[in-house]
N, C-alpha and C positions, 0 to 999 in steps of 0.2 A: 503494501499500500503506500501511497505516497504521504508525505508528512503536511497533514491537512493545514498545519498553522501556519507554514509558509505560502499557501495558494487561497485562504479564505480569512475573512475577518470573524475571530472566536468571539462569542458574547463574554461578557463580564463574568468572572470568576467568584464574586463575592455572594457567599452563600446567604438567604436570607429564611428565619424562621417565621412561620405563619399558621396559627391554629394545628399546633402540632406536627405539621410537615416541614420539611426542608426542602428549600427550593435553591440549587447549585449555582445557578445562574442569576438568582435574585428574582425580582418580578420584570427583569427586563424585557421588551418587547421588540422582537426584530422587524427591520425593514420587511416588506414584500417582496418576494421574487428573490431575495438573496440567499446564498447557502452558508451556513454557519456550522462550524464542527463543533459537535459536544462530545464525542469521543474519538478515538482513530479510526477514520476512515467513515464516520456516520454523521450526517449532515442535516440540521434542521432548516426547514423551507416553511415559510409560512405564506399563504396565499389569502385574497381578499373573498367576505361573502357578504351576500348583499341582505343582510340580516341583523337583527339585533346581536346575535352572536356573529361578530365582523370579520372572523378569520377562522382559518383552519391550519392545522400544523401537519406537513406533509415530511417524508423523510426519504433522504437519498444516501445510498449506500454505495461506498467504493468495490466494485467487483473484480477487480483486477483488470481485466480486459474492456471493462465498462462500467456501466452506472446501474444499481436495482433501486427502482422506484417503489415506495410504500405508500400508498392512496396519491390520489391524482388530482383533486380539487374539482371545483365545480365547472361544468360546460358552459364558461362564459368567454367571451373574446379578450377581457382582460387577463383571465387566467391562461389561455393561449398564449398571448404575448408575452408575459412572463416565463413559458416554459422555452418560448422561440429563444428568448434573449439569454437565458441559462445556456440552449444547446449551442449557441453561437459565442457563448464567454467562457465561462468557468468549466462547463461539461464539454465544451469543444475537442474534438479529436477522439473521443471514445464514444460509442455507440450505446444506448439504453441496451442492457441484456436481459431484464425482468421488469415486468409491472404486476406488483402484488397490492390485492386490495382487500383491507380487511372485513369490509362488510359494504351493503349494496345502497347504502344511502346516498343520495346525489354529490354531496359535497367530497365524498371518497372516490366514488366512481365514474364520476361525471366525466372525465377525459380520457377514461380507459381505454375507450374504443378509439380514440384518435391516435392515442400515443401508441397502443398496440400495433395499430395499422401502420403509422409513421415508422417504427423501427422493426417490423417483422417479428414480433416475438409474442408467445401467448400470454391471454390474461390469466393469472394465477388467483384462485378463490377458493373459498369451499363450496361445496356443493349446493348446499341449501341457500347461501346468499346468491351465487349466480342464478339458480334457478327461480329464484323469487323475482330477482331483475328481470328476468326474461319474461315471465309472467306478467309483471306490471307494465315493461314496456308494450305488451301486446292487448291489454286490457284497457281497452278505448271505446267510448260511447257518446253520444250525444248526450245522455244524461244518466245521472246515478241508478244503479240497478234497484230493484224495489228492495231486494234483502238488506242493501246498505240505508234506504230509508227509512226502512223499519227498525234497524239497528239503532239510528241515532234518536227515531221517534219512541222506542223504549226506554231510551236513556234519561227521556224528561225534555228532550229539546222541545221549545215553545212552536206553535204553528208557524208563526214568523219564519224563525230558523230553517225549518223544516222546507219552507215554500223558497226561500233563498237557495239552501242546499240543492232542491229538485232542478232549479233552474239552472245549475252550473253545469259544465260538460265533465264527464269522467274519465279519468285515466290521464292525467298530466304528467304522471313520473318521466316518460319518455323524453319530454322537452328539456328535462333539466340534464340528460346524458346526450353525449355523441353516440352514434350507432354502435351498440356492442356488438362484439365477435360472435359469429354463429358456434364456436365452441371455445374450449377454455380448457386450462390445466387444473385439476384439482390438487388444494391441499388439505390434509386432513389434520386431525387432534394428534399430538404427539410426533408428527413427522418432523424431520430434521431438514432444513433447506440450508445447504452451504453458499453462502456469499462471502466472497472476499476472503475465502480459506478458512471462515469461521462458521460455526453451526448456528443455526437460529431455529428455535424449536418452535412449532406453531402449538399454541395453549387456544383452545376455542370456548366461547362463553355463549350464554344467550340470555334472553330478557329484552334487551335492547333491540336486537335483530336475531333470526334465528339460529345462525351458526357463524358468529363473529370470530375473527382470528388475531389472536394477539400473538407477538414476533418476540421470544426470549432469548437473548444471546447469553448464557451463563459465564463464557470468557471474558467478555465486555461489562458483564454486569448491569445489562440494559434490559427493557421490555418495551416494545413499541405496542402501546394499549389502544389504540383507536379511541373509539367512544366508550369502551369496556370498563375503564377507569380512568376519571377525570379529577382532577385537584380540588377545583373551587365550584364546579357546578354538576348537578345530577344527570346522568343520560336518562333521557325519556324512555319509561316502560310503560307500553300501551298495549290496550285491547283495541283490535280492529274488525270492522265489518266481515271482513274473510274468514276469520276464528273466533266467532261473537263470544263463546265461551271458554275463551283459552287463560291460562294462568300464568301470565309472563312474568311476575312478581315472584312466584315460586321458583322459576329458571333462573331469573336475577339471583336469588339468594343462594342458590346453588353454584352458581357461577364465582360468587363471593366467596363461597368455601373453597373452590379451585384456586381463586387467586391468593387465598390466604395461606396455601401450602406452597407457594414460591418462596424463593430466597427473599426474606423481607428487605436485605440491603440494595437490591434492585434500585437502579434509577429509572423511572417510569417517563416513558416518551409518549405522551398524549395528543390526542388531534385537536386539542382546546386546552385552553391556559398554559401553563410552563411546564417545563420539565421537572419531577418531583422525587423526593424517595420519603421512605417510610409508608411503603405500599398498605402495611397492615393497620396502620393509625387510619390512614383513608379508608379501605374497605369497612373498619369498624364505624366510622363516621356514617358511612352510607347505610349500613344495617340500622344503627341506632335512628337516623332518621326516617328511615320508612316505618320502624316499628313504633314510634312515636306518632307518626300518622295514622298507622293501624289501630291503634289504641284510642287516637282521638275520634276514629271513625265509629269504632265501636260503642264507645259513649253516645257517640249521635245516634245511632240507629236503635240505641236501647231506648232512648226517650221517644221516638216516634220513626218507622219506616223511612226509608230516605232514597230518592234516585241519585244517579251520579251526579246531577246537576242538583241536588240540593246538598251534595257533599263538598260542593267547590269551595265555601267559606272555610269549611274547617281542614280543607286539605293544602288551600294555596294563600288563604288569609287576605285574600283583596279579590275584587270585581275583575271577570274574564272579560276581554275584549273578544268582540266577533270573531276575528281572525285567529284568536286561540283556542275559538271552543272545540274543536274538533279535538285537538290534541289533549285539551284538559279534559274532555269526555274520557279519551282512550286512558289517560293517567288515574281517573278516579276509578274508572271499572277495574283496571289492574288491582288496585287496593281492595275493592269490594270483592270480586272474585278470589283474591288470595283469603279474605275472612270467611266466604262461602266455603272454599275448598279445606281451610282449618277447622271448619265445623264451628264458627265463632259467628255466622250469619246464615240468614236464609232469604231465600229470593222469594217474593210475594207479586202477584200479578195483579195488576188493577186497571182495567179500561185499557189495556195495550201498552202499559207502563211498567216497567221492572222497579220494585221497589225491594230494599232490602232490611231486614230486620235483625235484631240480634236474639239468638236462638234461648 
């Protein structure tokens, strides 16, 4: 490997402590489109997102003869331009050898089709993530299916919200991606990928997405965590109309168990916020936060049966904006379904609306 410090600007090295976590580079925010070494041959790349969460962290690994890319950014002209500048600048002279994507969400998968086509390499993903992405790109209609309308009506949406939902087109997922390749190279839990002469172990989790892949390099003491472990925000864990009785929060808790079995000294390279250490402190924080919400929900439904909509104030502590309604509903149902599966709540139907009551 080349000496990264000679070619690229390193982030500051002054560690900072915050809420029990250690940030080896402090709370420093890198400039979009620049490569910054975080370890020998491993580079931090930040790209913009047009949301309140305004960035995503991508990772570029020196692969000897070329470059391995982990996650790709959104399919936006600004992100393509940043990649082009890198290929003509600091990454020039060596090809991209691999494109690995942690999970199917567009900020991670968005430019995978473009990058794999440009460099003639396969897209590497877990089966569950690739197949779900392919299904979602094909699931397009003039309006939402009746099953989706019924799902949100049963969650307690108002007639006005349902009317607005029915007026929207269905299947906009593919608009956030460049066309996916027709095939892919499957990666599986426990597999060891050799990148730049070092082994990166695939560790999968669920809850946020069906088969999310993290990459752990024990030799370098690093974990690329995608959205499975973030230092200051909580990954979305939701129920969707395509699997209306799912228990994703149960999957999420099981995945926290998996992460807690890893080396606690790993430096975690997340998709959002900054690299951090003390992963078991963070998994405990995430578990405790969800358990507090579950206990509060159980108190709520002990007083009177509640819909997903009824639980918003208890879960989020603020008013939910119209553009947040779908995500908030999915999160609320994830918590209510966990209580139901744990035998702490029962579903009661009333006029086409599902309410949950304490057993």
